[in-house]
DSSP file (Angstrom, degrees, kcal/mol; ACC not computed):
  #  RESIDUE AA STRUCTURE BP1 BP2  ACC     N-H-->O    O-->H-N    N-H-->O    O-->H-N    TCO  KAPPA ALPHA  PHI   PSI    X-CA   Y-CA   Z-CA
    1    1 A M              0   0    0      0, 0.0     2,-0.5     0, 0.0    24,-0.1   0.000 360.0 360.0 360.0 134.4    8.1   -2.4   23.4
    2    2 A R        -     0   0    0     24,-0.0     2,-0.6    22,-0.0    22,-0.5  -0.822 360.0-143.9 -97.2 133.6   10.5   -4.4   21.2
    3    3 A I  E     +A   23   0A   0     -2,-0.5     2,-0.3    20,-0.1    20,-0.2  -0.876  27.8 165.3 -99.1 123.2   14.2   -4.0   22.0
    4    4 A V  E     -A   22   0A   0     18,-1.6    18,-2.0    -2,-0.6     2,-0.4  -0.785  28.9-125.4-124.4 173.8   16.5   -4.0   19.1
    5    5 A Y  E     -AB  21  13A   0      8,-3.2     8,-3.7    -2,-0.3     2,-0.4  -0.961  17.3-152.6-125.4 141.9   20.2   -3.0   18.8
    6    6 A A  E     -AB  20  12A   0     14,-2.0    14,-2.0    -2,-0.4     6,-0.2  -0.937   7.2-140.8-119.0 135.2   21.6   -0.5   16.3
    7    7 A A    >   -     0   0    0      4,-2.3     3,-2.3    -2,-0.4    12,-0.1  -0.326  42.9 -96.1 -76.6 170.8   25.1   -0.3   14.8
    8    8 A F  T 3  S+     0   0    0      1,-0.3    -1,-0.1     2,-0.1    11,-0.1   0.791 126.4  58.7 -63.8 -23.5   26.7    3.1   14.3
    9    9 A D  T 3  S-     0   0    0      2,-0.1    -1,-0.3     1,-0.0    -2,-0.0   0.455 122.4-105.4 -86.6   5.9   25.4    3.1   10.7
   10   10 A G    <   +     0   0    0     -3,-2.3    -2,-0.1     1,-0.3     2,-0.1   0.345  69.3 149.2  93.8  -5.0   21.8    2.7   11.9
   11   11 A T        -     0   0    0     -5,-0.1    -4,-2.3     1,-0.1     2,-0.4  -0.395  42.3-133.0 -59.6 135.3   21.5   -1.0   10.9
   12   12 A L  E     +B    6   0A   0     -6,-0.2     2,-0.3    -2,-0.1    -6,-0.2  -0.766  28.2 176.0 -96.9 139.2   19.1   -2.8   13.3
   13   13 A F  E     -B    5   0A   0     -8,-3.7    -8,-3.2    -2,-0.4     3,-0.0  -0.888  35.3-134.6-132.1 164.0   20.0   -6.2   14.9
   14   14 A N  S    S+     0   0    0     -2,-0.3     2,-0.3   -10,-0.2    -8,-0.1   0.345  87.5  55.7 -96.4   2.2   18.4   -8.5   17.4
   15   15 A S  S    S-     0   0    0    -10,-0.2    -2,-0.1     2,-0.1   -10,-0.1  -0.850  81.2-120.5-132.1 170.2   21.5   -9.1   19.4
   16   16 A Q    >   +     0   0    0     -2,-0.3     3,-2.5     2,-0.1     2,-0.2   0.585  58.1 137.1 -84.2 -11.9   24.1   -6.9   21.2
   17   17 A A  T 3  S-     0   0    0      1,-0.3    -2,-0.1   -12,-0.0     3,-0.1  -0.122  92.1 -25.9 -52.1 102.1   27.2   -8.0   19.3
   18   18 A G  T 3  S+     0   0    0      1,-0.2     2,-0.3    -2,-0.2    -1,-0.3   0.737 115.0 114.8  68.5  26.4   29.1   -4.6   18.7
   19   19 A C    <   -     0   0    0     -3,-2.5     2,-0.3   -12,-0.1   -12,-0.2  -0.909  66.7-118.7-130.9 154.3   25.9   -2.5   18.9
   20   20 A E  E     -A    6   0A   0    -14,-2.0   -14,-2.0    -2,-0.3     2,-0.2  -0.641  44.5-100.4 -83.8 146.2   24.5    0.1   21.1
   21   21 A K  E     -A    5   0A   0     -2,-0.3     2,-0.6   -16,-0.2   -16,-0.2  -0.516  37.0-163.7 -66.1 131.8   21.2   -0.7   22.8
   22   22 A Y  E     -A    4   0A   0    -18,-2.0   -18,-1.6    -2,-0.2     2,-1.2  -0.886   6.1-172.8-126.1  96.3   18.4    0.9   20.9
   23   23 A E  E     +A    3   0A   0     -2,-0.6     2,-0.3   -20,-0.2   -20,-0.1  -0.723  40.2 112.9 -98.4  89.6   15.2    1.0   22.9
   24   24 A K  S    S-     0   0    0     -2,-1.2     2,-0.3   -22,-0.5   -20,-0.2  -0.972  73.1-101.5-155.1 139.3   12.6    2.3   20.6
   25   25 A E        -     0   0    0     -2,-0.3     2,-0.4     1,-0.1   -22,-0.1  -0.498  42.7-126.1 -65.2 126.1    9.5    0.7   19.0
   26   26 A Y        -     0   0    0     -2,-0.3    -1,-0.1   -24,-0.1   -24,-0.0  -0.623  28.8-175.7 -78.9 125.3   10.4   -0.3   15.5
   27   27 A K        -     0   0    0     -2,-0.4     3,-0.1     3,-0.0    -2,-0.0  -0.987  27.0-121.2-121.0 130.4    8.1    1.1   12.9
   28   28 A P        -     0   0    0      0, 0.0     3,-0.1     0, 0.0     0, 0.0  -0.308  45.6 -86.9 -65.1 156.6    8.6    0.1    9.2
   29   29 A P        -     0   0    0      0, 0.0     2,-0.3     0, 0.0     3,-0.0  -0.293  46.0-106.9 -65.3 150.1    9.2    3.1    6.9
   30   30 A I        -     0   0    0     -3,-0.1     2,-0.3    61,-0.1    63,-0.1  -0.600  32.7-116.8 -81.3 133.2    6.1    4.8    5.5
   31   31 A K        +     0   0    0     -2,-0.3    -1,-0.1     1,-0.1     3,-0.1  -0.547  46.3 156.6 -71.2 129.6    5.5    4.1    1.8
   32   32 A T        +     0   0    0     -2,-0.3     2,-1.0     1,-0.1    48,-0.2   0.377  45.1  94.5-131.8  -2.2    5.6    7.3   -0.1
   33   33 A D        +     0   0    0      2,-0.0     2,-0.3     0, 0.0    -1,-0.1  -0.284  50.9 157.2 -90.4  51.9    6.5    6.1   -3.7
   34   34 A Y        -     0   0    0     -2,-1.0     2,-0.1    -3,-0.1    46,-0.1  -0.617  33.0-140.4 -77.5 131.4    2.9    5.9   -5.0
   35   35 A T     >  -     0   0    0     -2,-0.3     4,-2.2     1,-0.1     5,-0.2  -0.465  22.4-113.5 -83.4 160.7    2.6    6.2   -8.8
   36   36 A R  H  > S+     0   0    0      2,-0.2     4,-2.3     1,-0.2     5,-0.2   0.922 118.4  54.0 -57.0 -44.8   -0.2    8.1  -10.4
   37   37 A E  H  > S+     0   0    0      1,-0.2     4,-2.1     2,-0.2    -1,-0.2   0.936 109.2  47.0 -58.5 -47.2   -1.7    4.8  -11.8
   38   38 A L  H  > S+     0   0    0      1,-0.2     4,-2.2     2,-0.2    -1,-0.2   0.907 111.1  51.7 -62.2 -39.3   -1.8    3.3   -8.3
   39   39 A L  H  X S+     0   0    0     -4,-2.2     4,-2.3     1,-0.2    -1,-0.2   0.868 107.6  52.4 -67.8 -35.1   -3.4    6.4   -6.8
   40   40 A I  H  X S+     0   0    0     -4,-2.3     4,-2.4     2,-0.2    -1,-0.2   0.917 110.4  47.8 -64.5 -41.1   -6.1    6.4   -9.5
   41   41 A R  H  X S+     0   0    0     -4,-2.1     4,-1.8     2,-0.2    -2,-0.2   0.856 110.3  52.1 -65.3 -35.3   -6.9    2.8   -8.6
   42   42 A I  H  X S+     0   0    0     -4,-2.2     4,-1.7     2,-0.2    -2,-0.2   0.904 109.1  50.7 -67.8 -42.5   -7.0    3.6   -4.9
   43   43 A C  H  X S+     0   0    0     -4,-2.3     4,-0.7     1,-0.2     3,-0.5   0.953 110.2  49.5 -58.8 -48.6   -9.4    6.5   -5.7
   44   44 A E  H  < S+     0   0    0     -4,-2.4     3,-0.5     1,-0.2    -1,-0.2   0.863 114.8  44.1 -61.2 -36.6  -11.6    4.1   -7.7
   45   45 A Q  H  < S+     0   0    0     -4,-1.8    -1,-0.2     1,-0.2    -2,-0.2   0.702 104.5  65.8 -77.5 -21.1  -11.6    1.5   -4.8
   46   46 A A  H  < S+     0   0    0     -4,-1.7     2,-0.4    -3,-0.5    95,-0.2   0.608  70.8 108.7 -83.7 -11.1  -12.2    4.2   -2.2
   47   47 A I     <  -     0   0    0     -4,-0.7    15,-0.0    -3,-0.5    -4,-0.0  -0.560  52.1-168.1 -70.0 125.2  -15.7    5.2   -3.3
   48   48 A V        -     0   0    0     -2,-0.4    91,-0.1     2,-0.0     5,-0.1  -0.933  25.9-108.8-115.6 131.4  -18.1    3.9   -0.7
   49   49 A P    >   -     0   0    0      0, 0.0     3,-2.5     0, 0.0     4,-0.4  -0.319  31.6-117.7 -60.8 145.0  -21.9    3.7   -1.2
   50   50 A M  G >  S+     0   0    0      1,-0.3     3,-1.7     2,-0.2     9,-0.0   0.820 111.0  64.7 -53.4 -35.2  -23.7    6.3    0.9
   51   51 A N  G 3  S+     0   0    0      1,-0.3    -1,-0.3     3,-0.0     0, 0.0   0.540 101.6  52.7 -71.4  -2.8  -25.6    3.7    2.9
   52   52 A K  G <  S+     0   0    0     -3,-2.5    88,-0.7    86,-0.1    -1,-0.3   0.373  77.6 119.1-107.5  -1.8  -22.3    2.5    4.3
   53   53 A W    <   +     0   0    0     -3,-1.7     3,-0.0    -4,-0.4    -3,-0.0  -0.466  33.8 175.8 -66.8 138.0  -21.0    5.9    5.5
   54   54 A K        +     0   0    0     -2,-0.1     2,-0.3     1,-0.0    -1,-0.1   0.297  52.4  63.2-125.3   5.9  -20.4    5.8    9.3
   55   55 A N  S >  S-     0   0    0      1,-0.1     3,-1.7     0, 0.0     4,-0.4  -0.963  76.3-123.7-139.3 150.9  -19.0    9.2   10.1
   56   56 A R  T 3  S+     0   0    0     -2,-0.3     3,-0.3     1,-0.3     4,-0.3   0.787 115.8  49.4 -61.4 -26.2  -20.1   12.9    9.9
   57   57 A D  T 3> S+     0   0    0      1,-0.2     4,-2.4     2,-0.1    -1,-0.3   0.356  80.6  99.0 -98.2   4.3  -17.0   13.5    7.7
   58   58 A S  H <> S+     0   0    0     -3,-1.7     4,-2.6     1,-0.2     5,-0.2   0.906  81.3  52.5 -55.8 -43.7  -17.6   10.6    5.3
   59   59 A W  H  > S+     0   0    0     -4,-0.4     4,-2.6    -3,-0.3    -1,-0.2   0.926 110.1  48.3 -59.3 -45.9  -19.1   12.9    2.7
   60   60 A S  H  > S+     0   0    0     -4,-0.3     4,-2.0     1,-0.2    -1,-0.2   0.892 111.8  49.0 -62.5 -40.9  -16.2   15.2    2.8
   61   61 A A  H  X S+     0   0    0     -4,-2.4     4,-2.0     2,-0.2    -1,-0.2   0.899 111.5  49.8 -67.3 -38.4  -13.7   12.4    2.4
   62   62 A Q  H  X S+     0   0    0     -4,-2.6     4,-1.9     1,-0.2    -2,-0.2   0.908 109.3  51.7 -68.8 -38.5  -15.6   10.9   -0.5
   63   63 A R  H  X S+     0   0    0     -4,-2.6     4,-2.3     1,-0.2    -1,-0.2   0.892 107.7  53.1 -62.1 -37.8  -15.7   14.4   -2.2
   64   64 A G  H  X S+     0   0    0     -4,-2.0     4,-2.8     2,-0.2    -1,-0.2   0.900 105.6  53.9 -62.4 -42.5  -11.9   14.5   -1.7
   65   65 A V  H  X S+     0   0    0     -4,-2.0     4,-2.6     2,-0.2    -1,-0.2   0.917 108.3  50.3 -55.6 -45.2  -11.5   11.1   -3.4
   66   66 A G  H  X S+     0   0    0     -4,-1.9     4,-2.1     2,-0.2    -2,-0.2   0.921 111.1  47.6 -63.9 -43.7  -13.4   12.5   -6.4
   67   67 A K  H  X S+     0   0    0     -4,-2.3     4,-2.9     2,-0.2     5,-0.2   0.940 112.1  49.9 -61.2 -44.7  -11.2   15.6   -6.6
   68   68 A A  H  X S+     0   0    0     -4,-2.8     4,-2.8     1,-0.2     5,-0.3   0.922 109.3  52.0 -60.8 -44.3   -8.1   13.5   -6.4
   69   69 A W  H  X S+     0   0    0     -4,-2.6     4,-2.1    -5,-0.2    -1,-0.2   0.895 112.1  46.1 -59.6 -42.0   -9.3   11.2   -9.1
   70   70 A V  H  X S+     0   0    0     -4,-2.1     4,-1.9     2,-0.2    -2,-0.2   0.943 114.6  46.3 -65.6 -49.9  -10.0   14.1  -11.4
   71   71 A L  H  <>S+     0   0    0     -4,-2.9     5,-2.0     2,-0.2     4,-0.5   0.896 113.7  48.8 -62.8 -41.3   -6.7   15.8  -10.8
   72   72 A L  H ><5S+     0   0    0     -4,-2.8     3,-0.9    -5,-0.2    -1,-0.2   0.924 113.7  45.4 -63.5 -45.6   -4.7   12.6  -11.2
   73   73 A N  H 3<5S+     0   0    0     -4,-2.1    -1,-0.2    -5,-0.3    -2,-0.2   0.780 108.7  58.0 -72.3 -24.4   -6.4   11.7  -14.5
   74   74 A A  T 3<5S-     0   0    0     -4,-1.9    -1,-0.2    -5,-0.2    -2,-0.2   0.569 115.1-116.0 -79.6  -8.0   -6.0   15.4  -15.7
   75   75 A G  T < 5 +     0   0    0     -3,-0.9    -3,-0.2    -4,-0.5    -2,-0.1   0.634  53.5 166.3  87.9  12.2   -2.2   15.0  -15.3
   76   76 A V      < -     0   0    0     -5,-2.0    -1,-0.2    -6,-0.2    26,-0.1  -0.401  43.8-105.4 -64.1 138.2   -1.9   17.7  -12.5
   77   77 A D  E     +C  101   0B   0     24,-0.5    24,-1.9    25,-0.1     2,-0.3  -0.336  47.6 179.2 -61.1 141.9    1.5   17.6  -10.8
   78   78 A F  E     -C  100   0B   0     22,-0.2     2,-0.3    -3,-0.1    22,-0.2  -0.961  19.9-157.5-145.1 163.0    1.3   16.1   -7.3
   79   79 A E  E     -C   99   0B   0     20,-1.5    20,-2.5    -2,-0.3     2,-0.5  -0.996  25.1-121.7-140.5 138.7    3.6   15.3   -4.4
   80   80 A V  E     -C   98   0B   0     -2,-0.3     2,-0.3   -48,-0.2    18,-0.2  -0.719  37.8-131.5 -77.4 122.3    3.1   12.7   -1.5
   81   81 A C        +     0   0    0     16,-3.1    10,-3.2    -2,-0.5    16,-0.5  -0.616  34.8 164.6 -87.6 133.5    3.3   14.8    1.7
   82   82 A V        -     0   0    0     -2,-0.3     2,-0.3     8,-0.3     8,-0.1  -0.980  18.4-157.3-143.5 131.8    5.5   13.7    4.5
   83   83 A T    >   -     0   0    0     -2,-0.3     3,-1.1     8,-0.2     7,-0.0  -0.825  27.2-120.7-106.8 150.7    6.6   15.8    7.5
   84   84 A E  T 3  S+     0   0    0     -2,-0.3    -1,-0.1     1,-0.3     6,-0.0   0.854 115.1  40.8 -59.0 -37.3    9.7   15.0    9.6
   85   85 A D  T 3  S-     0   0    0      2,-0.1    -1,-0.3    -3,-0.0     3,-0.1   0.454 107.4-123.6 -93.5  -0.2    7.7   14.6   12.8
   86   86 A G    <   +     0   0    0     -3,-1.1     4,-0.3     1,-0.2     2,-0.1   0.584  69.3 129.4  73.0   9.3    4.7   12.7   11.1
   87   87 A E        +     0   0    0      2,-0.1    -1,-0.2    -5,-0.0    -4,-0.1  -0.463  56.2   5.5 -91.7 166.9    2.3   15.4   12.4
   88   88 A G  S    S+     0   0    0      1,-0.2     2,-2.0    -2,-0.1    -5,-0.1  -0.328 129.1   0.7  68.7-139.9   -0.3   17.3   10.4
   89   89 A C  S    S+     0   0    0     -7,-0.1     2,-0.4    -2,-0.1    -1,-0.2  -0.529  93.7 138.9 -83.8  72.6   -0.8   16.5    6.7
   90   90 A S        -     0   0    0     -2,-2.0    -8,-0.3    -4,-0.3     5,-0.2  -0.975  57.7-114.0-125.1 129.7    1.7   13.7    6.6
   91   91 A T        +     0   0    0    -10,-3.2     5,-0.2    -2,-0.4     2,-0.2  -0.322  47.9 161.0 -58.0 137.2    1.3   10.3    4.9
   92   92 A N        -     0   0    0      3,-2.7   -61,-0.1   -10,-0.1    -1,-0.0  -0.680  56.4 -68.1-141.8-163.4    1.2    7.5    7.4
   93   93 A E  S    S+     0   0    0     -2,-0.2    39,-0.2     1,-0.2    38,-0.1   0.646 130.8  32.4 -70.9 -14.4    0.0    3.8    7.6
   94   94 A K  S    S+     0   0    0      1,-0.2    35,-1.6    37,-0.1     2,-0.4   0.697 119.5  40.3-110.0 -30.6   -3.6    4.8    7.3
   95   95 A T  E     - D   0 128B   0     33,-0.2    -3,-2.7    -5,-0.2     2,-0.6  -0.951  56.6-150.9-135.0 141.7   -3.7    7.9    5.1
   96   96 A I  E     - D   0 127B   0     31,-3.3    31,-2.8    -2,-0.4     2,-0.5  -0.965  18.8-156.9-109.4 120.2   -2.0    9.2    1.9
   97   97 A W  E     - D   0 126B   0     -2,-0.6   -16,-3.1   -16,-0.5     2,-0.4  -0.868  12.1-170.6-100.7 126.8   -1.7   12.9    1.9
   98   98 A L  E     -CD  80 125B   0     27,-3.3    27,-2.4    -2,-0.5     2,-0.5  -0.921  13.6-157.4-117.8 140.0   -1.3   14.5   -1.6
   99   99 A E  E     -CD  79 124B   0    -20,-2.5   -20,-1.5    -2,-0.4     2,-0.5  -0.974   9.2-159.9-113.8 119.6   -0.5   18.0   -2.6
  100  100 A F  E     -CD  78 123B   0     23,-3.3    23,-2.3    -2,-0.5     2,-0.4  -0.833  14.0-171.5 -96.1 130.4   -1.6   19.1   -6.2
  101  101 A D  E     +C   77   0B   0    -24,-1.9   -24,-0.5    -2,-0.5    21,-0.2  -0.935  55.2  30.4-127.5 147.3    0.2   22.0   -7.5
  102  102 A G  E     +     0   0B   0     19,-0.4     2,-0.4    -2,-0.4    20,-0.2   0.763  67.3 170.5  81.5  28.6   -0.2   24.2  -10.6
  103  103 A I  E     - D   0 121B   0     18,-2.4    18,-2.2    -3,-0.2     2,-1.6  -0.566  32.6-138.0 -72.6 124.8   -3.9   23.8  -10.9
  104  104 A K        +     0   0    0     -2,-0.4    16,-0.1    16,-0.2    -1,-0.1  -0.639  46.0 155.3 -85.4  86.1   -5.3   26.2  -13.6
  105  105 A G     >  -     0   0    0     -2,-1.6     4,-1.3    14,-0.3     3,-0.4   0.025  58.9 -55.6 -95.4-156.0   -8.4   27.3  -11.8
  106  106 A F  H  > S+     0   0    0      1,-0.2     4,-2.9     2,-0.2     3,-0.3   0.873 130.2  50.3 -56.5 -45.8  -10.6   30.3  -11.9
  107  107 A S  H  > S+     0   0    0      1,-0.2     4,-2.6     2,-0.2     5,-0.2   0.877 105.5  56.6 -64.2 -36.7   -7.8   32.9  -11.2
  108  108 A A  H  4 S+     0   0    0     11,-0.6     4,-0.3    -3,-0.4    -1,-0.2   0.873 116.4  36.4 -64.0 -34.0   -5.5   31.6  -13.9
  109  109 A F  H  < S+     0   0    0     -4,-1.3    -2,-0.2    -3,-0.3    -1,-0.2   0.863 119.1  48.8 -84.6 -37.1   -8.2   32.0  -16.5
  110  110 A E  H  < S+     0   0    0     -4,-2.9    -2,-0.2    -5,-0.2    -3,-0.2   0.870 120.8  34.6 -68.0 -38.0   -9.7   35.2  -15.1
  111  111 A N  S  < S-     0   0    0     -4,-2.6    -1,-0.2    -5,-0.2    -2,-0.2   0.439 115.4-112.9-100.6  -2.4   -6.4   37.1  -14.8
  112  112 A G        -     0   0    0     -4,-0.3     2,-0.5    -5,-0.2    -1,-0.2   0.029  30.1 -83.5  86.4 160.9   -4.7   35.5  -17.8
  113  113 A W        +     0   0    0     -4,-0.1     2,-0.3    -3,-0.1     5,-0.1  -0.891  55.1 153.4-106.1 125.8   -1.8   33.2  -18.1
  114  114 A S        -     0   0    0      3,-0.7     5,-0.2    -2,-0.5    -2,-0.0  -0.987  49.8-126.7-149.0 160.2    1.7   34.5  -17.9
  115  115 A E  S    S+     0   0    0     -2,-0.3    -1,-0.1     1,-0.2     3,-0.0   0.784 107.6  57.7 -72.8 -28.8    5.2   33.3  -16.9
  116  116 A E  S    S+     0   0    0      1,-0.1     2,-0.4    -3,-0.1    -1,-0.2   0.893 108.9  40.6 -72.7 -40.8    5.6   36.4  -14.6
  117  117 A E  S    S-     0   0    0      2,-0.0     2,-0.8     0, 0.0    -3,-0.7  -0.920  71.7-146.6-116.6 134.5    2.6   35.8  -12.4
  118  118 A D        +     0   0    0     -2,-0.4    -3,-0.1     1,-0.1    -5,-0.1  -0.865  24.1 166.2-103.3 108.7    1.5   32.5  -11.1
  119  119 A F        +     0   0    0     -2,-0.8   -11,-0.6    -5,-0.2   -14,-0.3   0.120  38.6 121.4-102.2  16.3   -2.3   32.3  -10.7
  120  120 A T        -     0   0    0    -13,-0.1     2,-0.3   -16,-0.1   -16,-0.2  -0.330  54.4-131.5 -79.7 166.9   -2.4   28.6  -10.3
  121  121 A E  E     -D  103   0B   0    -18,-2.2   -18,-2.4    -2,-0.0   -19,-0.4  -0.808   5.3-140.6-118.6 158.4   -3.9   27.0   -7.3
  122  122 A T  E     -     0   0B   0     -2,-0.3     2,-0.4   -21,-0.2   -21,-0.2  -0.934  14.0-168.9-119.0 141.7   -2.8   24.2   -4.8
  123  123 A E  E     -D  100   0B   0    -23,-2.3   -23,-3.3    -2,-0.4     2,-0.5  -0.997   8.1-157.5-132.1 134.2   -5.0   21.5   -3.3
  124  124 A T  E     +D   99   0B   0     -2,-0.4     2,-0.3   -25,-0.2   -25,-0.2  -0.962  22.7 169.1-111.2 124.1   -4.2   19.2   -0.4
  125  125 A I  E     -D   98   0B   0    -27,-2.4   -27,-3.3    -2,-0.5     2,-0.4  -0.964  22.0-141.9-135.7 146.9   -6.3   16.0   -0.4
  126  126 A Y  E     -D   97   0B   0     -2,-0.3   -29,-0.2   -29,-0.2   -58,-0.1  -0.883  14.8-175.7-112.6 148.8   -6.1   12.7    1.6
  127  127 A L  E     -D   96   0B   0    -31,-2.8   -31,-3.3    -2,-0.4     2,-0.1  -0.900  31.7-100.9-128.6 160.7   -6.8    9.2    0.5
  128  128 A P  E     -D   95   0B   0      0, 0.0   -33,-0.2     0, 0.0   -34,-0.1  -0.472  37.1-116.3 -75.5 155.6   -6.8    5.9    2.3
  129  129 A T     >  -     0   0    0    -35,-1.6     4,-2.0    -2,-0.1     5,-0.2  -0.466  31.0-105.8 -79.6 163.9   -3.9    3.5    2.0
  130  130 A P  H  > S+     0   0    0      0, 0.0     4,-2.5     0, 0.0     5,-0.1   0.892 124.0  54.5 -55.7 -37.9   -4.4    0.2    0.3
  131  131 A E  H  > S+     0   0    0      1,-0.2     4,-2.2     2,-0.2     5,-0.2   0.876 105.5  50.9 -64.9 -39.6   -4.2   -1.4    3.8
  132  132 A S  H  > S+     0   0    0      2,-0.2     4,-1.8     1,-0.2    -1,-0.2   0.887 110.8  49.7 -66.1 -36.6   -7.0    0.9    5.1
  133  133 A L  H  X>S+     0   0    0     -4,-2.0     4,-1.4     2,-0.2     5,-0.7   0.930 110.2  50.4 -64.3 -44.8   -9.2   -0.1    2.2
  134  134 A E  H  <5S+     0   0    0     -4,-2.5     3,-0.3     1,-0.2    -2,-0.2   0.900 110.7  49.2 -63.2 -40.1   -8.5   -3.8    2.8
  135  135 A R  H  <5S+     0   0    0     -4,-2.2    -1,-0.2     1,-0.2    -2,-0.2   0.855 107.9  54.1 -64.6 -35.2   -9.4   -3.3    6.5
  136  136 A A  H ><5S-     0   0    0     -4,-1.8     3,-1.8    -5,-0.2    -1,-0.2   0.753  91.9-154.5 -73.0 -23.4  -12.6   -1.5    5.6
  137  137 A N  T 3<5S-     0   0    0     -4,-1.4    -3,-0.1    -3,-0.3     3,-0.1   0.903  73.9 -38.6  53.8  50.3  -13.7   -4.4    3.4
  138  138 A G  T 3 <S+     0   0    0     -5,-0.7    -1,-0.3     1,-0.3     3,-0.1   0.339 122.1 105.0  84.9  -8.3  -15.8   -2.4    1.1
  139  139 A G  S <  S-     0   0    0     -3,-1.8     2,-0.5    -6,-0.2    -1,-0.3  -0.147  87.6 -52.1 -94.0-168.7  -17.2   -0.3    4.0
  140  140 A D        -     0   0    0    -88,-0.7    -1,-0.2     1,-0.2   -93,-0.1  -0.536  44.6-171.9 -70.6 120.9  -16.4    3.3    5.1
  141  141 A W              0   0    0     -2,-0.5    -1,-0.2   -95,-0.2   -88,-0.0   0.658 360.0 360.0 -87.9 -18.4  -12.6    3.7    5.4
  142  142 A Y              0   0    0    -87,-0.1    -1,-0.2   -14,-0.0   -85,-0.1   0.495 360.0 360.0 -70.5 360.0  -12.9    7.1    7.0
């Protein structure tokens, strides 16, 4: 555990001068400002040849990458998911969680398009962070 000190405004210091002792492991903030262009590049780099898959869920993860690539290239609105407690579908140092909203899927076309009723769909997909891809070195990042 690293001991740092925090001023009342939350600034972290390595000394006690005018600060309260703050005993908590420091973790840098999680990156959440991913652009569409960067996410498309991540998708393209995240495709792993099947002979390098190492997990029973690798196929599912690869399918998600493909879906994300299509939705990002199609211009579908997305949001990087982050929860306050970091649990569940929350972006972290290994995984980027994306929620795509407003997808005009089967129901939108089958039931017609109107402003009154929203027949669009939502899809939640995860991708590896650039750091996870780097650690995998061309292998299975899942």
